[in-house]
N, C-alpha and C positions, 0 to 999 in steps of 0.2 A: 253386215253389221256396220252400224254408223259409230263415228268417233267424233267427240267435240274438238273443235279447233280454235285455238286462242293465238292471236298474234300481238306481240308486245313490242313497241319500240323502246329501245334501251339507250341510255347515254354511254354505256361502256359494255361491249360484248364479254370482255374478260371478266369483269365484276359479275355480270348477270350470269354467265355460264357457272362461275363458281357457286353463286347463290342457288340456281335451280338444280345444279348437279347435287348439292347438299340436301335441298328440299326433297328431291325425288330419289335420292340415294342411287342415281345413275347418271352416267355421262351422256352427252347429246348423242343421238344417232347420226346426225349431220353437223359437222362444225366447219365454218368457213370464217374468214378474216371479219365479215360483217353480218353473220347469220348463224344461228344454231337452231336445231330442232330436236325435240324429244318426242318419240312415238311410244307412249306409255300404255300399259294395259291395266295398271292400277295406280291412279284413275285412269280410265280409258280416254286419253286426250292426246291430240297432236298439239303440243305447245311450241310455237316458233317465236324466236326473238330476232331483231335486227337493229343494227345501228346505221341507218341510211339517211341521217339528217332530217328526220321528221320529228315532230313533237313526241316527247316521251309519253308512255302510257299505253293503254289498250288500243290497237290500231284498228283491228276488226275481229269478229268472232265468226264461227261457221261450223258446218257440219261436213266431215269428210266421209265419202261412202266408198263401198268396195267395187262397185259396178256401174257402168253406164246407165243400166236400167234404174238403179236406186237414184241416181242423179236425175234422170227424166222424171221419176216419180216426185221427187222433192219440187222440181222446178214447176211441174203441173200443178201441185197443191198450192204453190205460191201464187202462180197465175189465177188459180181458181178463187183464191181469197182476194182477188182484185189487185194484187201487187204487180208493179212493173218490174220484170226482171231484165238483167243484161246477161245474155248468154254468150260464152266464149268457148271455142273449140280448139284443141291443140295449141294452147298457149304455154309460154314459158314464164314462170314466176317461182321465185324462192327456191332456185336450183332444181325445179321439178317441172315435168310437162303434164299438163292437166287440161280437162274439160270442166268448165265452172259455169255457175249461174249465181249472179249477185243480186242482192235486193237490199233496200234501206227500210228498217222498220219504223214504226210510228214514232219512236223516241229519236230517230236519226241515226241509230247504230247500223253500221254496215254488216251484213251477213253474207258470207261466201259459202256456197254449197259446191263441192267439187269432188272429182274422181281423178286420181293421179295414176297416170299410165307410163311414167318414165322418169328418169333423171336427167339433169342438165348440168354443164359445167359452168354455165352463165346464170346470174341472178334472175335476169329477165327484165321485163319493163316495169317501171313505176308509173302507173297511169291512174287518173282519178275519175270517179263517177261525178257527173255534172253537180249533183246535189250534195256531195260529200265535201268534207274539209280537205286541206292539202295534205292530210296524213294518209290518204288511202294507199294501201299496198297493192300493187298489181291489179288494181281495179280498172275497168275498161274506160277509155277516155270518150268513147262514142255515146250518144244518147241511147237510152234503152231502145232495144229493137227485139224482133222475134227471131231474127237470124244472127247467129254468131258462133277470162284469164284463163 
């Protein structure tokens, strides 16, 4: 089953945690000094926020999957549509270990499709897609390639 992912860059983690905890009537499932995440079933969303000195607002959107096979299926569909993807294996980002496939849509919105297979004590790397703005979260710095957040 897939879950919508939204990552929002916020000016104040404490204020944003209070807001989203009230909105969703639930505390975050992950809470760090610079990051928080809600894994909600109603609505089925993975909402992440961070205050890592980027422009405020929506950083990127994505689809979280439950298996490597689902990730491969999504990446294959993106490639079949003619889009260039940047694939990453065993990367650390947002206090998690994941395999990912990144793409930028026709409006310039960064999409992250990913399968998380572990936790991390470190946030990970803040890298940028070449065509993305400086607000990219954990997006790969390399040019799109067939081998590889």
